[in-house]
C-alpha positions, 0 to 999 in steps of 0.5 A, a space after each residue: 133566773 131570778 133570786 128571791 129572798 122572802 123575809 119576815 121581821 122588823 127593819 124593812 119597810 114592811 113586816 113581810 117583804 121580798 127582795 128580787 134580784 135580776 142580773 145587776 138590779 134588785 127591788 123589794 116588794 111589800 109582800 111575801 113571795 115564795 121562791 119556786 126552788 128553795 136554796 136556803 133558810 136564814 136568820 139575819 141580825 143587823 146591828 148598826 154596821 154589823 150584820 150577823 147571818 145564820 144560814 142553812 147554806 153558809 152556816 154562820 157569817 158576819 159582814 160589814 154594811 155601809 148603812 147604820 140599821 137595826 133589823 131582825 129578819 127570818 128569811 127564805 132564799 131561792 130561785 124563780 123562773 
């Protein structure tokens, strides 16, 4: 089963993009693809190496990243066959 993260916002290569995770590999495509089964809706603010996430699945969480970036994203996460 694939995990799908469709995102809208600034910071990725495209304003509309989708990250697809299959097993240990992941790739991003420059279009918005809805997952078949939606499991979460989230807002992600990435300020340099700090990532702040407000999610319907995990509520509020923060994490450290390896890369310095600036991203403001709204996304839908889920699964697809």
